[in-house]
N, C-alpha and C positions, 0 to 999 in steps of 0.2 A: 415187417408187415407182409403177409403172403396173400395172394389173390387166388381164389379158386379158378380152376380152368373152366372155360365156358362148356356148358352141356349141349347135347344135341338140341334141346328145346331153345337154348340161347341162340344157336345158329339158325334154327327155324324162324325165330322171331326176327333175327337180322335179315334173313332172306325175304320175309314178308314185308318188313319195314322198308327195305331198299326198293323192292319191286313196286310196292304201293307208292312210294315217293316218286319213282321214275314215271309211273303212270300219271300221277297228278301233274308233274312237270310237263309231260308230253301233252296232256289235255290242255294245259294253259298255253304253252309256247306253240306247239304244232297245230292243234285243233283250233283254238280260239285266236291265237296271234297270227298264224301264217295261213292256214287253210281258209278260215272264215273271216279273218282280220278282226281286230277289236271293234272297229266301226260296224262291221257286218254282224258281229255277235251282239253288239248293243242294239242294233235294229231288230234282231231276232228276239231279244228279251222284250223289247217294246211291243213286238207283234203278239207276244204272250200276255201283254197287259202289265208287264213289270217295268220299272224304271230302267232306262238304258244304262245309267251309271252303275247299276248292279252287275252288269257284264264286266266292267272294269274291276270292281271289287272281287268278283268271282275269279277272274284271271289272276289277280294279285294273291288271293287266298290260296288258290291251287298251286301257284308257282312257289310262294314262300313256304306253304305247308309241305309241298313235295321236297323242297331243299332241306327243311328241318327234319323230315322223316329220313331222308337219305343219310344225313349227318348223325341222326340219333339224338336230337335235341327235344326233350320233353315229348317223346313219341306218343305216349298214351293220350295226352291232352291235345296234341295236334290232330291225331286220328279222330278223336271225339269232336274237336272243333270243326272239322271238315264235313261232318255228317249232314248239317243243314244243306250244303251244296248238293250232296248226293241225294237227299230226299227231294230237293227241288228238281234234280235231273230225272229221278224216277217219276215224279209228278208230270213233268213235261212229256216223257216218253210213254206213259201208261196207255194212252190211246192208240199207240202204234203197234201194239201187240208184242209178241215174244220174238226174239232173235234180233241181234244188232243189225243184221242185213235187211230188216224190214224197212219200208219207206219211212224215213224220219228217225230210224233207229229204235230198237226195242227197249223194253223196260228192265230186262233181266240183267244187263250189265250194270246199271246203277245199283240195282238191288244186291248184286254180287259184291260190288265195291262197298256197300253198306256193311255187309257181313264181314268182309276182310278188314274194314276199319274198326269194327267192334272187336274182332279177334285181336287186332294189333293192340287196342286199348287194354284188353284183358291179359294178353301175353306180356306186355311191356316191351322195353327197348331191345332186348336181346344183346348179343355180343357187340362190342366195339361202338357203343353209343358215346357221343361226346358229352352229353349232359342228360343222364338218365332221369326218368320221371319218377315221382314218388308212386308207391304202389296204390292201386285202386282197391278199396275194401268193399266187399259186398255183404259184410256182416251188418247186423242191426247197429244203430248208433250207440245203444247202451246194452252191452252184453250182461247177462245176469252174473252177479257176484257169487263166488264160491263161499260156502260157509266155512268158518274156521273150526271145524269139528275135530 
């Protein structure tokens, strides 16, 4: 059984997958866990009118999702599964304006991460994935049948 050598696009998907995964891990551990603390993050969520427990769920999803992306475990589905967190972050920061250095952080970074996560889902796992995802199909559910002429 021979395996095809990874292509440049396989390596590009790997680079995207690992960097996106590291970003999610950093946002969970460093930003929410260390910088703001989990209790502080929960208070912030509550100040937005969200349940504080959602902060802990977000922390866990970002951490586990990041690890799964780095390892290449079902990367397409993990990237799609993390989109609600990114849409929530964009919603939180939309009033702060553009640029991450704006007071309270800007909305462009969460939007950029949404684009990267969708790109990861479309590209797939790339090289060196532990448990590759099944392909996403963008074709209609029922393709027209060819006639047997």
